Every structure is written in structure tokens, then in C-alpha cells.
N, C-alpha and C positions, 0 to 999 in steps of 0.2 A: 612094481609095475605100474606105469601110468595109465590110468582109465581113459577111454574115450570119453569126449565131450558129449553131453547130452544132445546139444544142438550146436551146430556152427554155420550160421546163416551167412553167406558171402555175397556181396555185389561186387564185380571185379572190372566194371568199366564205368567209370565216373570222372567227368571233365572237370576242369577248372575254368572259371569265366575270367577271373582277374587275380593278379597277385596281391600281397598285402600292401603294396606301393601303388595298386590301382592300374598296373599293366595288362592290357588285355592278353589273354592265353588262348581260349576258344572263343574266337569273336561271335559266335551264335549263341554262347552260352550266358547266363545271367550274370551281372555284374556282382551280385552277392554270392556267388558260388566260388569260395576260396577254399584252399587246403584246410584251414581252421574250420570254416562253417560245415564242410563235408563231415569231418570227423565228429564235430560237436551233433549235428544232426543225426549221423549214424548211431551214437551213443543215446542221445536224450530223446530221439522221436521214434527212429525206426527200429531199434534194437537189433542192429547187425553186430556181428562178431569180427567180421573182416571187409575190408573195402579196398578195391583196387583203383587208385588214382592214377590216370594214364597221361597225365601231363607233368610229371615230376622232373622232365629233361630241363625245364625252364630255371635258369640260374636263380631267379627270385623266389621260385617255389622252393628250390633246394635250400635257399637261405632261410626259409620260414620253417622247413623240417628242422634245419640246424638250429634255428632259436628255440624251437619245443625241446630239442634234445639238452640244451645248454640249460634251460629251465628246469628240467626235469619232468616236465608235462608229457614228454613222449621219451621212450628208451629203445634203442635198437637190440633186437632180439637175437639170441645165439643161433636161433634156427632160421633167421632172416624175416625181414619185414620190421615194422616200428609199432610198438604198442603205445596207444595215446589213452591216458588215464584222465577220467572225469569224475566228480562226485556220484553221478548216476552209473557209472560203469566203465568199461573199457573196450576198445576197439583195436583190431590190428591194420595197420596201413602196408599194402603191398604196392611198391613203387614201380610204375610202369610208364611206357611211351607208347603212343598211337603213331603209326607212320603210314605213309602212302608210297605204294610202290607200283610200276609197271608190271604188269602180269598179263601174258598171253595179249589179248587185242584190247585190253583196257587198263584201269586204275583200281587199285583195291587197297583197303586198309587191313593193318595187322597191329596186334596188341603185343608188346615186349614186355616182359617182367623181370626184374633183376633182384637178387637177393639182398644186398647190402650196399652201404655207401661207396665201398672201394670198387665193387662191380659197376655200379650205377656211374661213378666218375669216369671209369675207364671206357663204358659205352657213350657217355655223353661227349668224351673226347673225340671219339671216332665218329660219332652221330653228326657233330657240328660242321665236319668237313664235306658231308653229303647233303646238308640241307641249306637253304638260303637265310633262313630266319630261325634261330635256336630257341627264341623267347615265345613263338606261337606254336598252337597246337596242330597234329595231324599234317606235318609238313611233308611235301614231295621229296622222297628221299631218293638219291642217285646212285642206286645199287641194285642188287636182284636179290630174289627171296632166298637163294641158296646161301649168299654171302651173308645176309641178314641173320639166318638161323645158325650158321657156322659160328659168328661173332657171338650170337646170345649163348650158345652152347659151351664156348671157351669161357665164359664168364659165370657160367653156373645158371644162366637164365632160361627162360622159355619163350616160345612164340605161338600165338593162336591167331588164326584169321577171324577178323571182326565182322559182325552181322553178315554172315556168309552168303545170303540169298536176297538181300535187299537190291532194288534195281540201279542204285547208285553207289559205288566205290566198293564193291564186294566181288570175291572171287568167282563165285557161281552166278551173281546178278550181273556183272558187267564184263566179265574178263573171260572165263573158259567154261566148256560144258563139262570137262572133267578135271578135277584139281591133279589127279596123278599123271595128266598129260605134261605138267610143268614140274613136278616134284613129287616125291613120295609122300604120301599122306601121314605116314607114320613118323615123320620128321617133326610134326607140330604136336604140342602138348595137349591140344583139344580143338574143338571149333565151337565159336558162338553163333548160336542159332539166329539171334536177331528177333525183333518184335513181332515179325509178321510170319514167322515159322514155328515149328515145334518139331519134337522127336518123331512123330508118326511121318511128317512130311519129309524131314531129312533122312530118315531111314529107307525111304524109297532110292536111296542112291547108295549102291552096294560098297562102292569105294570107301565109305564113310564108317563102316562097320567098327573098324578097330579104334576110332577115336571117341574119347569122352565128349560129351556136348555139355556146353556151358550156357547159363540164360543169366543175362545181365541188363542193367537199366539203360547204358548208355546215356546216363543223365547228363542234361544241360542246366538243370535247376535243382535245388535241395528238394523240392517236392517230388522230382522224379526218382530221386534215389529208391532202390528196392522195389521198383515196379516189376522187375524181374531179378531172380536171385537163385541160389541154389543152399541146399543143406548139406554140409561136408561131414563125413564119418571121419573124424581125425581126433587125435590125443591133444593137440595143442592148435590154436591159432596162429599159424607161422609159415613162412614160405616154404620150408621143407615139407610140412604136412600137406599144405596145397599141393605141391609137386606130386607127392606120393598119391594124393587122392585122384589128381588127374590121369596119373599112370595107372591107378588101380593097383598098387603096390603094397605089400605088406599089410594087407587087410584095409588099407584106407581105399576110401571111394566116395562117389557123390550118392547121397542117400536119396535125394529127390531134386528135380528141377522145378522150379515155380516160375511160370510165365504166362504172359497174356494169351487168352486164346487168340490164334492167328488172325480169327475176323475183327478182333479189336485193333490190330496193327495197322499203321498208316500206309502200308504198302502191299496188303493183302491181294487185292483185286486190282486188274487193269481199269484205269479210270481216266476220264478226260480232266486235264487240270483247268480247263476254261468253265465248263458247266457243270463238272463234278459228277457226271453221270458215268455209271459202269459201262465199258465197252466190251464186247465179246471177241472182237478181232484184234490180234495183238501186233499184226504186222503192216498197220496202216498209220499213217501220219494225220489223218484227217478224222475228226470225231463225227459219227453218223448221227449224233443228236443235235449239236449246235452248228457243225459245219466247218467250225475252226480248223486250220490246218498249219502245221509246222513240226519241226523236229522234235519240240519238248511238249507237245500238246498231249500226247498219249503216254502216260506212265505205265510201263507193263507191270503187272502184279507178280508177287511172289508165288501165289498159287499157279498161275499160267506159266511163270518159268519152271517149275517143278513138272508141269505136264510134259515140258519140252526136254528136260535133262534127267529125269528118274530113269533108273535102269531095272528096278524091281517094284513090286508093289509097296504101296506106303504101309508104314507100320511093320516092316519086315525087321524087328527088333533082334540085336544080337543079345546074348545071354547076361552081358554085362549092362545092358541099358537099364537105368533107373527109371521110376515112375516119373511122367512129367504131369505135374499138378497145374491145372488151369488157374491161375491166379488173377483176380481181378482187383487190383489196387483201390483202396477205400475212396480215393478221389473220384472214382468211376460210379459208385454206388448212389443211385438216385435217393434224393431226400438228406443225405449226409453233408449238410454244410459245413462251414467252417466253425460256426457255435457249437454243434453237437459233437464235432470233432475233437475240439478243444476240450470238451467234457469227458470224452472218452479217454483222452490221453491223460486228463488229470487223475482218472479213476484208475487206469490200468498201465500206466506208464508208457508202453511203446506200441507202435503199429504190430510189431511181431506178436506181442501178447494179444492184442485184439483180435488178430487173424488166426493165431494158432492155440491160444490157450484160455479163451473167455467164453463162457456158454453164452447161448442165446438168452437165457434168462437174466444173467447178470447184465448184458448189453441192455436188454429192456429196462432193467431198473435205471439206467442212466438216461438212454434217449428215447425210450419208448417202444412199444410192441412192433409198431410197423417199420421202424428203421431197423430195428434188431432183426427182424426177419428178411430185411432187405440185405443185410449183411450177411446173414446165415445162408441166404440162397446163393449169394455171390460166393461165398466161401465154398459151398459144396458144387457150385457149377450149375445150378438149376436155373439159369437164364437162357435167353435167346438174344442173338446179335444183329445189328445193323453193321454190314461189312464195310471196312476202311479201305482206301487206296488213294493214290496220287497225292500222298502227304497229309491226307485226312484220317483221322482215328476214327476206328467204328465206335459204336455205342452199344451200351447193353439195355436189354428191355425185360422188364419183370412181369409182362403182360402175359 
């Protein structure tokens, strides 16, 4: 009988900036963010067991995967997904695509994951007839959400709404007040919370009770990988086990979600994009502080959006909802610069080891008592926040 893994840390939303031939994929992502740099970072620095790369539709990205399969550096798993091996360890790559669809009165992003090369090739052949440029990320797809899910279902794949509450390109932030007004929520494999929300806020919407929540980085650079992630209770790191965990079937489930405190998210509160002041009124196009006026001057915050669409008290959790752990990435910790970070990684191997398995005493031996205490307070959530909004991340305070 196969035992469950002690841990399975998974970040399922990572973009690709460039192919191995330097062709752009995600225009806003780092040029150094390639498929190979992602899996190398996941193994060597982050300590992840599973990563979802959601730009695998690009022909040159698929060519890079094929190259690793041919050299033996990567292997296709019987349960779906690809195992990438390095001297420092191994990580499973789940191949996916982020698409943009018209839903309700706006545009929203969705994540599609497929189990294997055959299914992905079939999806890609269909996908390229619905978009204008198959090489680029997050293309506007000229179909509807029902057709997309049905296609993924037939290929053994799954679909998840991406960053579901952010003000730009999300189902609740830009399209509808109720997801069930356009499709049965149970047709999704889960729902991605996004950087400015958490389980407490999302469980203020009763219709989301049946869904498993996922917390992912939406990384546009290697440094941002694993700024949000989850710990899966599974027997193997593969596509089949992931689907079982999302569906809470056969004992599999998500043990814990790890995410930024919503106040650190860059869309948490309504804010003026010009003077960066918080704005109490959400139905105005004019900033009361600097006076600037325009359609894009005021960016409505996720917190205020929840005030509009919640149907029950926040934190009305269903019995299956796992704990949401407020995770502060090490890059946010005051006093922990690149030099000290390098020392920690040299001593403890990966960020997951530093965050989950290293005592404050051992940290102090490497970076000193003050920084070790700051890391420990961040791990325990013993911090206060300066709220983010309008594309500006919040900050933590240890005072």
C-alpha cells in the first residue's frame, strides 16, 4: 500500500517569460523566466514538489519539454504530469494554459490543466483555432466557458478560475456578482483566490462552499515562485493525485493553503493610481485627494468588492475547508537582504526548509538573532501591515 507523502508543496500558476529561443510568451514576465529556469528554481531554491506552468501551449515551450524528455532529464508520469530530476531533488511539472474569456459583462482568466502530451496536443490543436497568436500567453479565446470546460473534460483535464476577485480580468472582480448566474460552480475543479483575498473573505460567498480553494503565486519572475502555494495530502506528485486532492476524493485533499495576508496584496483596498491614497468611495472616477479624474484613476479594491457581493458572513467555512496560513515570503522580511538570504540557502537548502523546518535558534546561528526573530515573527504572523492597493503591494511592519 502506497503511503502518503509527508509534504507536497504545490504552486500551480507560474508564467513563462521567454522560450529557449528567446521568443516572448508572457510579455510582462521576466526574460529569464523560462521553463527550465522555473523547474530549476523550484527544485534548488524553493523546495517545491509540484509546479503548474500555464504557458505550455506555446509550440516552443512544448519543444523544450520534448527536449528534456529526449535527454532523460524529464519523464512523463503514468499518473500524468512530468517529473524533472536534478541532483538536488525532483519536481513534477503540471502542464497548463491560461486563457481569457468573455463572461457576463467582462473578461476573465481561467487556468486549464491537461494530464499528458496526447491530451495537450489535442487541446492545443483546438485552442489555436480560437486565438490569434498561439505563441503568446493568456490570449483572448473566442469561445464560451461551457465549451471550454466541456473540451477539457473530454480530454481528462480540469479548469479553475484564476485570481477570482482581482479588479482586472477575473470572474468576480470584473464580470459577475454570482458565478452560478453563468455556470454551475461545481463544474470547476477549484477556485484560485488570488493575492488580495483569503479563505475568510471568499467564504463570505455561499455558492463557493462546494469548491476547493487554491493559492498560487501567478509568478512573473523566478523570485515570485511560491509566494503562495498549498500543501497537498497525496500519495504521489502527479496529475491524477492533484485532481483527487482538488475533488477531495479517496482521502486526498489540500492540507493547508499558504498565502499572503490580503493586506499585502496589491489590489486589497480601493486606491488612487495617481497619488496612491486610499479612497473610501468606490463609485467615483475622481480622486478626493489629488483631484485627478478618469476611468482608470480609481482602482476598486478586493476588500470593497467583497462588501458588494458577499452573501453571508466572512469565514462561514464549510467543514472541508483547510486552514489558511498567512505566509510572508522571505523577500518581504525586513533586514533579510540578498547576502543573508544566500547564507540561509547555503545552510538549509531551500526556502521551504527555512520557512517550515528550521528553528529560530538555527536561523540565528546563520543570520543573527535580530533577523532570525524577524523571520520567526513573519512565520507566526506576528506582524502588522500597511495595506496595498491599485497595483502597489502592502508592506509588513515589525514595530
